[in-house]
C-alpha positions as YAML, in Angstrom:
chain: A
units: angstrom
residues:
- id: 1
  name: MET
  ca: [-23.38, 65.76, 25.12]
- id: 2
  name: MET
  ca: [-25.62, 63.81, 22.78]
- id: 3
  name: THR
  ca: [-28.74, 65.40, 21.42]
- id: 4
  name: THR
  ca: [-32.15, 63.78, 21.48]
- id: 5
  name: SER
  ca: [-31.99, 63.03, 17.77]
- id: 6
  name: GLU
  ca: [-28.62, 61.28, 18.15]
- id: 7
  name: ILE
  ca: [-29.96, 59.15, 21.00]
- id: 8
  name: THR
  ca: [-33.03, 58.29, 18.95]
- id: 9
  name: ASP
  ca: [-30.83, 57.35, 16.00]
- id: 10
  name: VAL
  ca: [-28.65, 55.08, 18.17]
- id: 11
  name: MET
  ca: [-31.73, 53.38, 19.64]
- id: 12
  name: TYR
  ca: [-33.14, 52.83, 16.14]
- id: 13
  name: GLN
  ca: [-29.82, 51.32, 15.00]
- id: 14
  name: LEU
  ca: [-29.81, 49.09, 18.09]
- id: 15
  name: PHE
  ca: [-33.30, 47.74, 17.37]
- id: 16
  name: VAL
  ca: [-32.46, 47.16, 13.70]
- id: 17
  name: LEU
  ca: [-29.30, 45.30, 14.70]
- id: 18
  name: ALA
  ca: [-31.25, 43.16, 17.18]
- id: 19
  name: VAL
  ca: [-33.75, 42.21, 14.47]
- id: 20
  name: GLN
  ca: [-30.95, 41.45, 12.00]
- id: 21
  name: LEU
  ca: [-29.17, 39.22, 14.50]
- id: 22
  name: ALA
  ca: [-32.14, 37.38, 15.98]
- id: 23
  name: GLY
  ca: [-34.44, 37.35, 12.96]
- id: 24
  name: PRO
  ca: [-32.89, 34.57, 10.87]
- id: 25
  name: VAL
  ca: [-32.48, 32.25, 13.85]
- id: 26
  name: LEU
  ca: [-36.04, 32.81, 15.06]
- id: 27
  name: ILE
  ca: [-37.67, 32.54, 11.64]
- id: 28
  name: ILE
  ca: [-35.86, 29.36, 10.62]
- id: 29
  name: SER
  ca: [-36.47, 27.83, 14.05]
- id: 30
  name: MET
  ca: [-40.16, 28.62, 13.68]
- id: 31
  name: ILE
  ca: [-40.27, 27.07, 10.19]
- id: 32
  name: VAL
  ca: [-38.59, 23.89, 11.46]
- id: 33
  name: GLY
  ca: [-41.09, 23.75, 14.33]
- id: 34
  name: ILE
  ca: [-44.03, 24.08, 11.95]
- id: 35
  name: VAL
  ca: [-42.66, 21.36, 9.65]
- id: 36
  name: ILE
  ca: [-42.10, 19.00, 12.60]
- id: 37
  name: SER
  ca: [-45.62, 19.77, 13.87]
- id: 38
  name: ILE
  ca: [-47.10, 18.91, 10.47]
- id: 39
  name: ILE
  ca: [-45.15, 15.64, 10.43]
- id: 40
  name: GLN
  ca: [-46.32, 14.88, 13.97]
- id: 41
  name: ALA
  ca: [-49.93, 15.57, 13.01]
- id: 42
  name: ALA
  ca: [-49.66, 13.34, 9.93]
- id: 43
  name: THR
  ca: [-48.08, 10.44, 11.82]
- id: 44
  name: GLN
  ca: [-50.02, 11.02, 15.05]
- id: 45
  name: ILE
  ca: [-46.81, 10.94, 17.08]
- id: 46
  name: HIS
  ca: [-47.28, 13.66, 19.69]
- id: 47
  name: GLU
  ca: [-43.99, 13.63, 21.53]
- id: 48
  name: GLN
  ca: [-43.05, 17.05, 22.95]
- id: 49
  name: THR
  ca: [-39.31, 16.42, 22.85]
- id: 50
  name: LEU
  ca: [-39.30, 15.46, 19.16]
- id: 51
  name: THR
  ca: [-39.16, 19.11, 18.04]
- id: 52
  name: PHE
  ca: [-36.29, 20.03, 20.35]
- id: 53
  name: LEU
  ca: [-33.40, 18.24, 18.67]
- id: 54
  name: PRO
  ca: [-34.08, 19.39, 15.06]
- id: 55
  name: LYS
  ca: [-34.47, 22.99, 16.23]
- id: 56
  name: LEU
  ca: [-31.26, 22.76, 18.24]
- id: 57
  name: VAL
  ca: [-29.34, 21.34, 15.28]
- id: 58
  name: VAL
  ca: [-30.70, 23.96, 12.87]
- id: 59
  name: ILE
  ca: [-29.92, 26.82, 15.25]
- id: 60
  name: GLY
  ca: [-26.39, 25.45, 15.72]
- id: 61
  name: VAL
  ca: [-25.87, 25.25, 11.94]
- id: 62
  name: ILE
  ca: [-27.17, 28.80, 11.47]
- id: 63
  name: LEU
  ca: [-24.83, 30.11, 14.15]
- id: 64
  name: VAL
  ca: [-21.85, 28.27, 12.64]
- id: 65
  name: ILE
  ca: [-22.62, 29.62, 9.17]
- id: 66
  name: ASN
  ca: [-23.66, 33.16, 10.12]
- id: 67
  name: GLY
  ca: [-21.91, 33.62, 13.48]
- id: 68
  name: SER
  ca: [-18.91, 35.51, 12.15]
- id: 69
  name: ASN
  ca: [-21.16, 38.00, 10.33]
- id: 70
  name: MET
  ca: [-23.24, 38.46, 13.48]
- id: 71
  name: LEU
  ca: [-20.11, 39.08, 15.55]
- id: 72
  name: ARG
  ca: [-18.79, 41.55, 12.99]
- id: 73
  name: ALA
  ca: [-22.06, 43.50, 13.05]
- id: 74
  name: MET
  ca: [-21.96, 43.69, 16.86]
- id: 75
  name: GLN
  ca: [-18.32, 44.78, 16.79]
- id: 76
  name: ASP
  ca: [-19.06, 47.52, 14.26]
- id: 77
  name: PHE
  ca: [-21.95, 48.80, 16.36]
- id: 78
  name: THR
  ca: [-19.83, 48.74, 19.51]
- id: 79
  name: LYS
  ca: [-17.02, 50.65, 17.79]
- id: 80
  name: GLN
  ca: [-19.54, 53.22, 16.61]
- id: 81
  name: ILE
  ca: [-20.85, 53.68, 20.16]
- id: 82
  name: PHE
  ca: [-17.33, 54.05, 21.60]
- id: 83
  name: GLU
  ca: [-16.46, 56.59, 18.92]
- id: 84
  name: MET
  ca: [-19.56, 58.58, 19.87]
- id: 85
  name: ILE
  ca: [-18.51, 58.45, 23.53]
- id: 86
  name: ALA
  ca: [-15.00, 59.65, 22.70]
- id: 87
  name: ARG
  ca: [-16.29, 62.80, 20.97]
...
């Protein structure tokens, strides 16, 4: 049976992992969106779909570059949880 402190520790690790996995994708996507918005404001081209493709490409590149590390982190966390269950 897990104690309250162990459950709290697992939840904290889960939230940290979620931030580590989603953070880079969200931050870089936001930066690309801001840059595209500045370009749109400067050129006065206000097309809603213009920001979609660059964000999609950047997110795809990030996942290709960092996807294996993200998967490894999720696998390590899952192994840790299963080891805790087996005790």
